[in-house]
mmJSON file of the N, C-alpha and C atoms, coordinates in Angstrom:
{"data_MODEL":{"atom_site":{
"group_PDB":["ATOM","ATOM","ATOM","ATOM","ATOM","ATOM","ATOM","ATOM","ATOM","ATOM","ATOM","ATOM","ATOM","ATOM","ATOM","ATOM","ATOM","ATOM","ATOM","ATOM","ATOM","ATOM","ATOM","ATOM","ATOM","ATOM","ATOM","ATOM","ATOM","ATOM","ATOM","ATOM","ATOM","ATOM","ATOM","ATOM","ATOM","ATOM","ATOM","ATOM","ATOM","ATOM","ATOM","ATOM","ATOM","ATOM","ATOM","ATOM","ATOM","ATOM","ATOM","ATOM","ATOM","ATOM","ATOM","ATOM","ATOM","ATOM","ATOM","ATOM","ATOM","ATOM","ATOM","ATOM","ATOM","ATOM","ATOM","ATOM","ATOM","ATOM","ATOM","ATOM","ATOM","ATOM","ATOM","ATOM","ATOM","ATOM","ATOM","ATOM","ATOM","ATOM","ATOM","ATOM","ATOM","ATOM","ATOM","ATOM","ATOM","ATOM","ATOM","ATOM","ATOM","ATOM","ATOM","ATOM","ATOM","ATOM","ATOM","ATOM","ATOM","ATOM","ATOM","ATOM","ATOM","ATOM","ATOM","ATOM","ATOM","ATOM","ATOM","ATOM","ATOM","ATOM","ATOM","ATOM","ATOM","ATOM","ATOM","ATOM","ATOM","ATOM","ATOM","ATOM","ATOM","ATOM","ATOM","ATOM","ATOM","ATOM","ATOM","ATOM","ATOM","ATOM","ATOM","ATOM","ATOM","ATOM","ATOM","ATOM","ATOM","ATOM","ATOM","ATOM","ATOM","ATOM","ATOM","ATOM","ATOM","ATOM","ATOM","ATOM","ATOM","ATOM","ATOM","ATOM","ATOM","ATOM","ATOM","ATOM","ATOM","ATOM","ATOM","ATOM","ATOM","ATOM","ATOM","ATOM","ATOM","ATOM","ATOM","ATOM","ATOM","ATOM","ATOM","ATOM","ATOM","ATOM","ATOM","ATOM","ATOM","ATOM","ATOM","ATOM","ATOM","ATOM","ATOM","ATOM","ATOM","ATOM","ATOM","ATOM","ATOM","ATOM","ATOM","ATOM","ATOM","ATOM","ATOM","ATOM","ATOM","ATOM","ATOM","ATOM","ATOM","ATOM","ATOM","ATOM","ATOM","ATOM","ATOM","ATOM","ATOM","ATOM","ATOM","ATOM","ATOM","ATOM","ATOM","ATOM","ATOM","ATOM","ATOM","ATOM","ATOM","ATOM","ATOM","ATOM","ATOM","ATOM","ATOM","ATOM","ATOM","ATOM","ATOM","ATOM","ATOM","ATOM","ATOM","ATOM"],
"id":[1,2,3,4,5,6,7,8,9,10,11,12,13,14,15,16,17,18,19,20,21,22,23,24,25,26,27,28,29,30,31,32,33,34,35,36,37,38,39,40,41,42,43,44,45,46,47,48,49,50,51,52,53,54,55,56,57,58,59,60,61,62,63,64,65,66,67,68,69,70,71,72,73,74,75,76,77,78,79,80,81,82,83,84,85,86,87,88,89,90,91,92,93,94,95,96,97,98,99,100,101,102,103,104,105,106,107,108,109,110,111,112,113,114,115,116,117,118,119,120,121,122,123,124,125,126,127,128,129,130,131,132,133,134,135,136,137,138,139,140,141,142,143,144,145,146,147,148,149,150,151,152,153,154,155,156,157,158,159,160,161,162,163,164,165,166,167,168,169,170,171,172,173,174,175,176,177,178,179,180,181,182,183,184,185,186,187,188,189,190,191,192,193,194,195,196,197,198,199,200,201,202,203,204,205,206,207,208,209,210,211,212,213,214,215,216,217,218,219,220,221,222,223,224,225,226,227,228,229,230,231,232,233,234,235,236,237,238,239,240],
"type_symbol":["N","C","C","N","C","C","N","C","C","N","C","C","N","C","C","N","C","C","N","C","C","N","C","C","N","C","C","N","C","C","N","C","C","N","C","C","N","C","C","N","C","C","N","C","C","N","C","C","N","C","C","N","C","C","N","C","C","N","C","C","N","C","C","N","C","C","N","C","C","N","C","C","N","C","C","N","C","C","N","C","C","N","C","C","N","C","C","N","C","C","N","C","C","N","C","C","N","C","C","N","C","C","N","C","C","N","C","C","N","C","C","N","C","C","N","C","C","N","C","C","N","C","C","N","C","C","N","C","C","N","C","C","N","C","C","N","C","C","N","C","C","N","C","C","N","C","C","N","C","C","N","C","C","N","C","C","N","C","C","N","C","C","N","C","C","N","C","C","N","C","C","N","C","C","N","C","C","N","C","C","N","C","C","N","C","C","N","C","C","N","C","C","N","C","C","N","C","C","N","C","C","N","C","C","N","C","C","N","C","C","N","C","C","N","C","C","N","C","C","N","C","C","N","C","C","N","C","C","N","C","C","N","C","C","N","C","C","N","C","C"],
"label_atom_id":["N","CA","C","N","CA","C","N","CA","C","N","CA","C","N","CA","C","N","CA","C","N","CA","C","N","CA","C","N","CA","C","N","CA","C","N","CA","C","N","CA","C","N","CA","C","N","CA","C","N","CA","C","N","CA","C","N","CA","C","N","CA","C","N","CA","C","N","CA","C","N","CA","C","N","CA","C","N","CA","C","N","CA","C","N","CA","C","N","CA","C","N","CA","C","N","CA","C","N","CA","C","N","CA","C","N","CA","C","N","CA","C","N","CA","C","N","CA","C","N","CA","C","N","CA","C","N","CA","C","N","CA","C","N","CA","C","N","CA","C","N","CA","C","N","CA","C","N","CA","C","N","CA","C","N","CA","C","N","CA","C","N","CA","C","N","CA","C","N","CA","C","N","CA","C","N","CA","C","N","CA","C","N","CA","C","N","CA","C","N","CA","C","N","CA","C","N","CA","C","N","CA","C","N","CA","C","N","CA","C","N","CA","C","N","CA","C","N","CA","C","N","CA","C","N","CA","C","N","CA","C","N","CA","C","N","CA","C","N","CA","C","N","CA","C","N","CA","C","N","CA","C","N","CA","C","N","CA","C","N","CA","C","N","CA","C","N","CA","C","N","CA","C","N","CA","C","N","CA","C"],
"label_alt_id":[null,null,null,null,null,null,null,null,null,null,null,null,null,null,null,null,null,null,null,null,null,null,null,null,null,null,null,null,null,null,null,null,null,null,null,null,null,null,null,null,null,null,null,null,null,null,null,null,null,null,null,null,null,null,null,null,null,null,null,null,null,null,null,null,null,null,null,null,null,null,null,null,null,null,null,null,null,null,null,null,null,null,null,null,null,null,null,null,null,null,null,null,null,null,null,null,null,null,null,null,null,null,null,null,null,null,null,null,null,null,null,null,null,null,null,null,null,null,null,null,null,null,null,null,null,null,null,null,null,null,null,null,null,null,null,null,null,null,null,null,null,null,null,null,null,null,null,null,null,null,null,null,null,null,null,null,null,null,null,null,null,null,null,null,null,null,null,null,null,null,null,null,null,null,null,null,null,null,null,null,null,null,null,null,null,null,null,null,null,null,null,null,null,null,null,null,null,null,null,null,null,null,null,null,null,null,null,null,null,null,null,null,null,null,null,null,null,null,null,null,null,null,null,null,null,null,null,null,null,null,null,null,null,null,null,null,null,null,null,null],
"label_comp_id":["UNK","UNK","UNK","UNK","UNK","UNK","UNK","UNK","UNK","UNK","UNK","UNK","UNK","UNK","UNK","UNK","UNK","UNK","UNK","UNK","UNK","UNK","UNK","UNK","UNK","UNK","UNK","UNK","UNK","UNK","UNK","UNK","UNK","UNK","UNK","UNK","UNK","UNK","UNK","UNK","UNK","UNK","UNK","UNK","UNK","UNK","UNK","UNK","UNK","UNK","UNK","UNK","UNK","UNK","UNK","UNK","UNK","UNK","UNK","UNK","UNK","UNK","UNK","UNK","UNK","UNK","UNK","UNK","UNK","UNK","UNK","UNK","UNK","UNK","UNK","UNK","UNK","UNK","UNK","UNK","UNK","UNK","UNK","UNK","UNK","UNK","UNK","UNK","UNK","UNK","UNK","UNK","UNK","UNK","UNK","UNK","UNK","UNK","UNK","UNK","UNK","UNK","UNK","UNK","UNK","UNK","UNK","UNK","UNK","UNK","UNK","UNK","UNK","UNK","UNK","UNK","UNK","UNK","UNK","UNK","UNK","UNK","UNK","UNK","UNK","UNK","UNK","UNK","UNK","UNK","UNK","UNK","UNK","UNK","UNK","UNK","UNK","UNK","UNK","UNK","UNK","UNK","UNK","UNK","UNK","UNK","UNK","UNK","UNK","UNK","UNK","UNK","UNK","UNK","UNK","UNK","UNK","UNK","UNK","UNK","UNK","UNK","UNK","UNK","UNK","UNK","UNK","UNK","UNK","UNK","UNK","UNK","UNK","UNK","UNK","UNK","UNK","UNK","UNK","UNK","UNK","UNK","UNK","UNK","UNK","UNK","UNK","UNK","UNK","UNK","UNK","UNK","UNK","UNK","UNK","UNK","UNK","UNK","UNK","UNK","UNK","UNK","UNK","UNK","UNK","UNK","UNK","UNK","UNK","UNK","UNK","UNK","UNK","UNK","UNK","UNK","UNK","UNK","UNK","UNK","UNK","UNK","UNK","UNK","UNK","UNK","UNK","UNK","UNK","UNK","UNK","UNK","UNK","UNK","UNK","UNK","UNK","UNK","UNK","UNK"],
"label_asym_id":["A","A","A","A","A","A","A","A","A","A","A","A","A","A","A","A","A","A","A","A","A","A","A","A","A","A","A","A","A","A","A","A","A","A","A","A","A","A","A","A","A","A","A","A","A","A","A","A","A","A","A","A","A","A","A","A","A","A","A","A","A","A","A","A","A","A","A","A","A","A","A","A","A","A","A","A","A","A","A","A","A","A","A","A","A","A","A","A","A","A","A","A","A","A","A","A","A","A","A","A","A","A","A","A","A","A","A","A","A","A","A","A","A","A","A","A","A","A","A","A","A","A","A","A","A","A","A","A","A","A","A","A","A","A","A","A","A","A","A","A","A","A","A","A","A","A","A","A","A","A","A","A","A","A","A","A","A","A","A","A","A","A","A","A","A","A","A","A","A","A","A","A","A","A","A","A","A","A","A","A","A","A","A","A","A","A","A","A","A","A","A","A","A","A","A","A","A","A","A","A","A","A","A","A","A","A","A","A","A","A","A","A","A","A","A","A","A","A","A","A","A","A","A","A","A","A","A","A","A","A","A","A","A","A","A","A","A","A","A","A"],
"label_entity_id":["1","1","1","1","1","1","1","1","1","1","1","1","1","1","1","1","1","1","1","1","1","1","1","1","1","1","1","1","1","1","1","1","1","1","1","1","1","1","1","1","1","1","1","1","1","1","1","1","1","1","1","1","1","1","1","1","1","1","1","1","1","1","1","1","1","1","1","1","1","1","1","1","1","1","1","1","1","1","1","1","1","1","1","1","1","1","1","1","1","1","1","1","1","1","1","1","1","1","1","1","1","1","1","1","1","1","1","1","1","1","1","1","1","1","1","1","1","1","1","1","1","1","1","1","1","1","1","1","1","1","1","1","1","1","1","1","1","1","1","1","1","1","1","1","1","1","1","1","1","1","1","1","1","1","1","1","1","1","1","1","1","1","1","1","1","1","1","1","1","1","1","1","1","1","1","1","1","1","1","1","1","1","1","1","1","1","1","1","1","1","1","1","1","1","1","1","1","1","1","1","1","1","1","1","1","1","1","1","1","1","1","1","1","1","1","1","1","1","1","1","1","1","1","1","1","1","1","1","1","1","1","1","1","1","1","1","1","1","1","1"],
"label_seq_id":[1,1,1,2,2,2,3,3,3,4,4,4,5,5,5,6,6,6,7,7,7,8,8,8,9,9,9,10,10,10,11,11,11,12,12,12,13,13,13,14,14,14,15,15,15,16,16,16,17,17,17,18,18,18,19,19,19,20,20,20,21,21,21,22,22,22,23,23,23,24,24,24,25,25,25,26,26,26,27,27,27,28,28,28,29,29,29,30,30,30,31,31,31,32,32,32,33,33,33,34,34,34,35,35,35,36,36,36,37,37,37,38,38,38,39,39,39,40,40,40,41,41,41,42,42,42,43,43,43,44,44,44,45,45,45,46,46,46,47,47,47,48,48,48,49,49,49,50,50,50,51,51,51,52,52,52,53,53,53,54,54,54,55,55,55,56,56,56,57,57,57,58,58,58,59,59,59,60,60,60,61,61,61,62,62,62,63,63,63,64,64,64,65,65,65,66,66,66,67,67,67,68,68,68,69,69,69,70,70,70,71,71,71,72,72,72,73,73,73,74,74,74,75,75,75,76,76,76,77,77,77,78,78,78,79,79,79,80,80,80],
"pdbx_PDB_ins_code":[null,null,null,null,null,null,null,null,null,null,null,null,null,null,null,null,null,null,null,null,null,null,null,null,null,null,null,null,null,null,null,null,null,null,null,null,null,null,null,null,null,null,null,null,null,null,null,null,null,null,null,null,null,null,null,null,null,null,null,null,null,null,null,null,null,null,null,null,null,null,null,null,null,null,null,null,null,null,null,null,null,null,null,null,null,null,null,null,null,null,null,null,null,null,null,null,null,null,null,null,null,null,null,null,null,null,null,null,null,null,null,null,null,null,null,null,null,null,null,null,null,null,null,null,null,null,null,null,null,null,null,null,null,null,null,null,null,null,null,null,null,null,null,null,null,null,null,null,null,null,null,null,null,null,null,null,null,null,null,null,null,null,null,null,null,null,null,null,null,null,null,null,null,null,null,null,null,null,null,null,null,null,null,null,null,null,null,null,null,null,null,null,null,null,null,null,null,null,null,null,null,null,null,null,null,null,null,null,null,null,null,null,null,null,null,null,null,null,null,null,null,null,null,null,null,null,null,null,null,null,null,null,null,null,null,null,null,null,null,null],
"Cartn_x":[34.129,32.75,33.457,32.342,33.034,32.63,33.298,33.731,33.978,33.675,34.441,34.909,36.013,37.426,36.733,36.921,36.674,37.598,39.272,39.739,38.874,38.407,37.688,36.339,35.555,33.853,34.28,36.0,35.833,35.938,37.248,36.923,35.874,35.635,34.191,32.894,32.97,31.725,31.976,33.65,34.864,34.208,34.212,33.909,32.658,31.861,30.608,30.066,29.979,29.577,28.015,27.018,25.876,25.347,26.267,25.225,23.891,24.116,22.998,23.284,22.518,23.118,22.803,22.365,22.269,24.09,24.668,25.534,27.048,26.71,27.987,27.674,26.554,26.02,26.865,27.327,28.045,29.314,30.411,31.299,31.761,31.602,32.029,31.712,31.089,31.431,32.478,32.409,33.587,35.043,35.195,36.111,36.667,35.118,35.141,36.532,37.156,37.959,39.203,39.239,40.584,41.441,42.744,42.907,43.592,43.184,43.002,42.403,42.446,41.495,40.506,39.284,38.471,38.492,38.699,38.566,37.182,38.079,36.291,35.303,35.341,35.171,33.924,34.841,33.707,32.88,33.292,32.419,31.527,31.304,30.137,29.469,30.054,29.11,28.165,29.425,28.484,27.481,27.719,26.368,25.103,24.571,23.301,22.661,23.806,22.939,23.136,23.911,23.67,22.716,22.344,20.669,19.53,19.324,18.259,18.096,19.397,19.084,18.511,19.149,18.726,17.361,16.463,15.388,14.582,15.246,14.172,14.695,13.747,13.302,14.367,15.557,16.897,17.488,17.925,18.629,19.901,21.035,21.864,22.764,22.949,24.5,24.925,24.75,25.712,27.48,27.658,29.141,29.714,31.27,31.479,31.373,31.933,31.265,29.692,28.914,27.841,27.624,28.221,28.295,28.926,29.768,30.265,30.117,29.128,27.84,27.377,25.927,24.848,26.063,26.572,27.198,27.949,28.63,28.8,27.783,26.634,25.828,25.321,24.448,23.864,24.959,25.995,27.068,26.492,27.27,27.222,26.457,25.152,24.029,23.476,23.9,23.652,25.123,26.189,27.825,28.138,27.085,27.566,28.33],
"Cartn_y":[91.828,90.785,89.486,89.266,87.291,86.134,85.415,84.63,83.246,82.097,80.98,80.053,80.019,79.449,77.665,77.102,75.639,74.594,75.603,74.408,74.343,75.404,75.758,74.99,74.855,74.042,72.982,72.132,70.573,70.919,71.469,70.484,71.485,72.47,72.002,71.416,70.587,70.058,68.224,68.628,66.634,66.809,67.866,68.342,67.997,68.545,68.074,67.201,66.145,64.598,64.578,65.729,65.71,65.779,65.876,66.756,67.404,68.12,69.1,70.497,71.515,73.521,73.325,72.819,73.106,72.106,71.305,70.733,71.369,72.319,73.13,74.381,75.013,76.027,75.478,74.966,74.331,74.47,73.158,73.934,74.741,75.656,77.219,77.6,77.342,78.284,77.526,76.357,75.789,76.619,76.974,77.419,79.016,79.111,80.968,81.224,79.413,79.987,79.3,79.127,78.818,79.745,79.908,81.299,80.363,79.72,78.82,79.17,79.23,78.601,79.553,79.977,80.949,82.351,83.503,84.857,84.627,86.496,86.199,87.249,87.953,88.248,87.204,86.562,85.484,84.323,84.597,83.663,84.5,86.138,86.613,86.242,87.15,86.505,85.454,83.759,82.992,82.386,82.769,81.855,82.689,83.992,84.32,83.578,83.338,82.663,80.964,80.83,79.371,79.142,79.99,80.143,79.789,81.313,81.091,80.008,79.547,78.242,76.836,76.78,75.81,75.886,76.751,77.38,77.663,76.898,77.168,75.46,74.734,74.134,73.533,74.683,73.706,73.129,71.829,71.013,70.924,70.488,70.374,69.96,70.741,69.379,68.35,67.956,66.254,66.286,67.695,67.914,68.565,68.515,70.076,71.529,70.707,72.124,72.327,71.318,72.233,72.391,72.545,73.64,74.974,74.759,76.406,76.844,76.388,77.187,78.118,76.491,77.388,78.388,78.337,79.713,80.698,80.716,81.693,82.056,81.519,82.265,83.351,82.983,83.666,85.064,84.387,85.643,86.487,86.26,87.736,88.004,88.014,88.205,89.515,88.758,89.742,91.05,90.659,90.934,91.657,92.243,92.597,94.322],
"Cartn_z":[-2.972,-3.684,-2.773,-1.977,-1.624,-2.256,-2.103,-2.168,-2.523,-2.424,-1.523,-2.709,-1.952,-3.432,-3.102,-4.326,-4.751,-3.84,-3.731,-1.999,-0.792,-0.564,0.642,0.486,-0.679,-0.79,-0.308,-1.196,-1.011,0.669,1.142,2.752,3.512,3.186,4.028,3.716,1.943,2.098,2.859,2.195,3.314,5.137,5.621,6.728,7.61,6.874,6.967,6.419,7.938,7.374,7.392,7.681,7.713,6.454,5.443,4.216,4.425,5.317,5.576,5.617,5.888,5.642,7.187,8.25,9.164,9.937,8.932,9.28,9.024,7.737,7.015,8.247,8.622,9.721,10.113,10.969,12.531,12.062,11.175,10.537,10.274,9.856,9.584,10.749,11.948,13.241,13.739,13.701,14.397,13.569,12.266,11.449,11.939,12.714,13.09,14.532,14.654,15.553,15.554,13.899,13.417,12.77,13.077,12.147,11.388,10.531,8.917,7.963,6.964,6.235,5.812,6.218,5.21,6.259,5.992,6.454,7.111,8.156,9.361,8.276,7.215,6.334,5.566,5.32,4.713,5.387,6.945,7.077,8.11,8.295,8.297,7.156,5.927,4.528,4.808,5.109,4.405,5.85,6.829,8.188,7.621,7.856,7.042,5.953,4.849,4.061,3.762,4.777,5.131,5.884,6.908,7.881,6.835,6.232,5.202,4.556,4.014,2.446,3.93,5.418,5.956,6.337,6.415,6.458,5.643,4.333,3.036,2.237,1.013,1.286,-0.49,-0.256,-1.16,-0.383,-0.959,-0.809,-0.461,-0.364,0.535,-1.027,-1.372,-3.172,-2.88,-3.84,-3.885,-4.191,-4.233,-4.819,-3.88,-3.855,-3.006,-4.622,-5.3,-6.489,-6.98,-6.461,-6.59,-5.495,-4.506,-2.857,-3.107,-4.175,-4.504,-5.498,-6.802,-7.304,-6.715,-5.523,-4.74,-4.196,-2.942,-1.996,-3.172,-4.083,-5.118,-5.566,-6.699,-7.231,-6.318,-4.891,-3.351,-3.433,-3.334,-2.509,-3.818,-5.623,-6.206,-5.946,-5.981,-6.284,-4.595,-3.85,-1.97,-1.879,-2.77,-2.41,-3.9,-4.434,-5.457,-5.789],
"occupancy":[1.0,1.0,1.0,1.0,1.0,1.0,1.0,1.0,1.0,1.0,1.0,1.0,1.0,1.0,1.0,1.0,1.0,1.0,1.0,1.0,1.0,1.0,1.0,1.0,1.0,1.0,1.0,1.0,1.0,1.0,1.0,1.0,1.0,1.0,1.0,1.0,1.0,1.0,1.0,1.0,1.0,1.0,1.0,1.0,1.0,1.0,1.0,1.0,1.0,1.0,1.0,1.0,1.0,1.0,1.0,1.0,1.0,1.0,1.0,1.0,1.0,1.0,1.0,1.0,1.0,1.0,1.0,1.0,1.0,1.0,1.0,1.0,1.0,1.0,1.0,1.0,1.0,1.0,1.0,1.0,1.0,1.0,1.0,1.0,1.0,1.0,1.0,1.0,1.0,1.0,1.0,1.0,1.0,1.0,1.0,1.0,1.0,1.0,1.0,1.0,1.0,1.0,1.0,1.0,1.0,1.0,1.0,1.0,1.0,1.0,1.0,1.0,1.0,1.0,1.0,1.0,1.0,1.0,1.0,1.0,1.0,1.0,1.0,1.0,1.0,1.0,1.0,1.0,1.0,1.0,1.0,1.0,1.0,1.0,1.0,1.0,1.0,1.0,1.0,1.0,1.0,1.0,1.0,1.0,1.0,1.0,1.0,1.0,1.0,1.0,1.0,1.0,1.0,1.0,1.0,1.0,1.0,1.0,1.0,1.0,1.0,1.0,1.0,1.0,1.0,1.0,1.0,1.0,1.0,1.0,1.0,1.0,1.0,1.0,1.0,1.0,1.0,1.0,1.0,1.0,1.0,1.0,1.0,1.0,1.0,1.0,1.0,1.0,1.0,1.0,1.0,1.0,1.0,1.0,1.0,1.0,1.0,1.0,1.0,1.0,1.0,1.0,1.0,1.0,1.0,1.0,1.0,1.0,1.0,1.0,1.0,1.0,1.0,1.0,1.0,1.0,1.0,1.0,1.0,1.0,1.0,1.0,1.0,1.0,1.0,1.0,1.0,1.0,1.0,1.0,1.0,1.0,1.0,1.0,1.0,1.0,1.0,1.0,1.0,1.0],
"B_iso_or_equiv":[0.0,0.0,0.0,0.0,0.0,0.0,0.0,0.0,0.0,0.0,0.0,0.0,0.0,0.0,0.0,0.0,0.0,0.0,0.0,0.0,0.0,0.0,0.0,0.0,0.0,0.0,0.0,0.0,0.0,0.0,0.0,0.0,0.0,0.0,0.0,0.0,0.0,0.0,0.0,0.0,0.0,0.0,0.0,0.0,0.0,0.0,0.0,0.0,0.0,0.0,0.0,0.0,0.0,0.0,0.0,0.0,0.0,0.0,0.0,0.0,0.0,0.0,0.0,0.0,0.0,0.0,0.0,0.0,0.0,0.0,0.0,0.0,0.0,0.0,0.0,0.0,0.0,0.0,0.0,0.0,0.0,0.0,0.0,0.0,0.0,0.0,0.0,0.0,0.0,0.0,0.0,0.0,0.0,0.0,0.0,0.0,0.0,0.0,0.0,0.0,0.0,0.0,0.0,0.0,0.0,0.0,0.0,0.0,0.0,0.0,0.0,0.0,0.0,0.0,0.0,0.0,0.0,0.0,0.0,0.0,0.0,0.0,0.0,0.0,0.0,0.0,0.0,0.0,0.0,0.0,0.0,0.0,0.0,0.0,0.0,0.0,0.0,0.0,0.0,0.0,0.0,0.0,0.0,0.0,0.0,0.0,0.0,0.0,0.0,0.0,0.0,0.0,0.0,0.0,0.0,0.0,0.0,0.0,0.0,0.0,0.0,0.0,0.0,0.0,0.0,0.0,0.0,0.0,0.0,0.0,0.0,0.0,0.0,0.0,0.0,0.0,0.0,0.0,0.0,0.0,0.0,0.0,0.0,0.0,0.0,0.0,0.0,0.0,0.0,0.0,0.0,0.0,0.0,0.0,0.0,0.0,0.0,0.0,0.0,0.0,0.0,0.0,0.0,0.0,0.0,0.0,0.0,0.0,0.0,0.0,0.0,0.0,0.0,0.0,0.0,0.0,0.0,0.0,0.0,0.0,0.0,0.0,0.0,0.0,0.0,0.0,0.0,0.0,0.0,0.0,0.0,0.0,0.0,0.0,0.0,0.0,0.0,0.0,0.0,0.0],
"pdbx_formal_charge":[null,null,null,null,null,null,null,null,null,null,null,null,null,null,null,null,null,null,null,null,null,null,null,null,null,null,null,null,null,null,null,null,null,null,null,null,null,null,null,null,null,null,null,null,null,null,null,null,null,null,null,null,null,null,null,null,null,null,null,null,null,null,null,null,null,null,null,null,null,null,null,null,null,null,null,null,null,null,null,null,null,null,null,null,null,null,null,null,null,null,null,null,null,null,null,null,null,null,null,null,null,null,null,null,null,null,null,null,null,null,null,null,null,null,null,null,null,null,null,null,null,null,null,null,null,null,null,null,null,null,null,null,null,null,null,null,null,null,null,null,null,null,null,null,null,null,null,null,null,null,null,null,null,null,null,null,null,null,null,null,null,null,null,null,null,null,null,null,null,null,null,null,null,null,null,null,null,null,null,null,null,null,null,null,null,null,null,null,null,null,null,null,null,null,null,null,null,null,null,null,null,null,null,null,null,null,null,null,null,null,null,null,null,null,null,null,null,null,null,null,null,null,null,null,null,null,null,null,null,null,null,null,null,null,null,null,null,null,null,null],
"auth_seq_id":[1,1,1,2,2,2,3,3,3,4,4,4,5,5,5,6,6,6,7,7,7,8,8,8,9,9,9,10,10,10,11,11,11,12,12,12,13,13,13,14,14,14,15,15,15,16,16,16,17,17,17,18,18,18,19,19,19,20,20,20,21,21,21,22,22,22,23,23,23,24,24,24,25,25,25,26,26,26,27,27,27,28,28,28,29,29,29,30,30,30,31,31,31,32,32,32,33,33,33,34,34,34,35,35,35,36,36,36,37,37,37,38,38,38,39,39,39,40,40,40,41,41,41,42,42,42,43,43,43,44,44,44,45,45,45,46,46,46,47,47,47,48,48,48,49,49,49,50,50,50,51,51,51,52,52,52,53,53,53,54,54,54,55,55,55,56,56,56,57,57,57,58,58,58,59,59,59,60,60,60,61,61,61,62,62,62,63,63,63,64,64,64,65,65,65,66,66,66,67,67,67,68,68,68,69,69,69,70,70,70,71,71,71,72,72,72,73,73,73,74,74,74,75,75,75,76,76,76,77,77,77,78,78,78,79,79,79,80,80,80],
"auth_comp_id":["UNK","UNK","UNK","UNK","UNK","UNK","UNK","UNK","UNK","UNK","UNK","UNK","UNK","UNK","UNK","UNK","UNK","UNK","UNK","UNK","UNK","UNK","UNK","UNK","UNK","UNK","UNK","UNK","UNK","UNK","UNK","UNK","UNK","UNK","UNK","UNK","UNK","UNK","UNK","UNK","UNK","UNK","UNK","UNK","UNK","UNK","UNK","UNK","UNK","UNK","UNK","UNK","UNK","UNK","UNK","UNK","UNK","UNK","UNK","UNK","UNK","UNK","UNK","UNK","UNK","UNK","UNK","UNK","UNK","UNK","UNK","UNK","UNK","UNK","UNK","UNK","UNK","UNK","UNK","UNK","UNK","UNK","UNK","UNK","UNK","UNK","UNK","UNK","UNK","UNK","UNK","UNK","UNK","UNK","UNK","UNK","UNK","UNK","UNK","UNK","UNK","UNK","UNK","UNK","UNK","UNK","UNK","UNK","UNK","UNK","UNK","UNK","UNK","UNK","UNK","UNK","UNK","UNK","UNK","UNK","UNK","UNK","UNK","UNK","UNK","UNK","UNK","UNK","UNK","UNK","UNK","UNK","UNK","UNK","UNK","UNK","UNK","UNK","UNK","UNK","UNK","UNK","UNK","UNK","UNK","UNK","UNK","UNK","UNK","UNK","UNK","UNK","UNK","UNK","UNK","UNK","UNK","UNK","UNK","UNK","UNK","UNK","UNK","UNK","UNK","UNK","UNK","UNK","UNK","UNK","UNK","UNK","UNK","UNK","UNK","UNK","UNK","UNK","UNK","UNK","UNK","UNK","UNK","UNK","UNK","UNK","UNK","UNK","UNK","UNK","UNK","UNK","UNK","UNK","UNK","UNK","UNK","UNK","UNK","UNK","UNK","UNK","UNK","UNK","UNK","UNK","UNK","UNK","UNK","UNK","UNK","UNK","UNK","UNK","UNK","UNK","UNK","UNK","UNK","UNK","UNK","UNK","UNK","UNK","UNK","UNK","UNK","UNK","UNK","UNK","UNK","UNK","UNK","UNK","UNK","UNK","UNK","UNK","UNK","UNK"],
"auth_asym_id":["A","A","A","A","A","A","A","A","A","A","A","A","A","A","A","A","A","A","A","A","A","A","A","A","A","A","A","A","A","A","A","A","A","A","A","A","A","A","A","A","A","A","A","A","A","A","A","A","A","A","A","A","A","A","A","A","A","A","A","A","A","A","A","A","A","A","A","A","A","A","A","A","A","A","A","A","A","A","A","A","A","A","A","A","A","A","A","A","A","A","A","A","A","A","A","A","A","A","A","A","A","A","A","A","A","A","A","A","A","A","A","A","A","A","A","A","A","A","A","A","A","A","A","A","A","A","A","A","A","A","A","A","A","A","A","A","A","A","A","A","A","A","A","A","A","A","A","A","A","A","A","A","A","A","A","A","A","A","A","A","A","A","A","A","A","A","A","A","A","A","A","A","A","A","A","A","A","A","A","A","A","A","A","A","A","A","A","A","A","A","A","A","A","A","A","A","A","A","A","A","A","A","A","A","A","A","A","A","A","A","A","A","A","A","A","A","A","A","A","A","A","A","A","A","A","A","A","A","A","A","A","A","A","A","A","A","A","A","A","A"],
"auth_atom_id":["N","CA","C","N","CA","C","N","CA","C","N","CA","C","N","CA","C","N","CA","C","N","CA","C","N","CA","C","N","CA","C","N","CA","C","N","CA","C","N","CA","C","N","CA","C","N","CA","C","N","CA","C","N","CA","C","N","CA","C","N","CA","C","N","CA","C","N","CA","C","N","CA","C","N","CA","C","N","CA","C","N","CA","C","N","CA","C","N","CA","C","N","CA","C","N","CA","C","N","CA","C","N","CA","C","N","CA","C","N","CA","C","N","CA","C","N","CA","C","N","CA","C","N","CA","C","N","CA","C","N","CA","C","N","CA","C","N","CA","C","N","CA","C","N","CA","C","N","CA","C","N","CA","C","N","CA","C","N","CA","C","N","CA","C","N","CA","C","N","CA","C","N","CA","C","N","CA","C","N","CA","C","N","CA","C","N","CA","C","N","CA","C","N","CA","C","N","CA","C","N","CA","C","N","CA","C","N","CA","C","N","CA","C","N","CA","C","N","CA","C","N","CA","C","N","CA","C","N","CA","C","N","CA","C","N","CA","C","N","CA","C","N","CA","C","N","CA","C","N","CA","C","N","CA","C","N","CA","C","N","CA","C","N","CA","C","N","CA","C","N","CA","C","N","CA","C","N","CA","C"],
"pdbx_PDB_model_num":[1,1,1,1,1,1,1,1,1,1,1,1,1,1,1,1,1,1,1,1,1,1,1,1,1,1,1,1,1,1,1,1,1,1,1,1,1,1,1,1,1,1,1,1,1,1,1,1,1,1,1,1,1,1,1,1,1,1,1,1,1,1,1,1,1,1,1,1,1,1,1,1,1,1,1,1,1,1,1,1,1,1,1,1,1,1,1,1,1,1,1,1,1,1,1,1,1,1,1,1,1,1,1,1,1,1,1,1,1,1,1,1,1,1,1,1,1,1,1,1,1,1,1,1,1,1,1,1,1,1,1,1,1,1,1,1,1,1,1,1,1,1,1,1,1,1,1,1,1,1,1,1,1,1,1,1,1,1,1,1,1,1,1,1,1,1,1,1,1,1,1,1,1,1,1,1,1,1,1,1,1,1,1,1,1,1,1,1,1,1,1,1,1,1,1,1,1,1,1,1,1,1,1,1,1,1,1,1,1,1,1,1,1,1,1,1,1,1,1,1,1,1,1,1,1,1,1,1,1,1,1,1,1,1,1,1,1,1,1,1]
}}}
């Protein structure tokens, strides 16, 4: 099952200065080019989820914990 660790959620939240789903998508795309941090399989799982969130009325979370909860809740349903 895909899972975003709290520490990674914190880093993603801090890197995403836009505080938007579109901004998060760009941050993760940039992470794809770096060898450290998120695994390729987690990146592949997150990108379509975040794209769907960007196209939905779902608001971007106000904290890193909220971001982790939102994404992990979706990942748990999608990757059972």
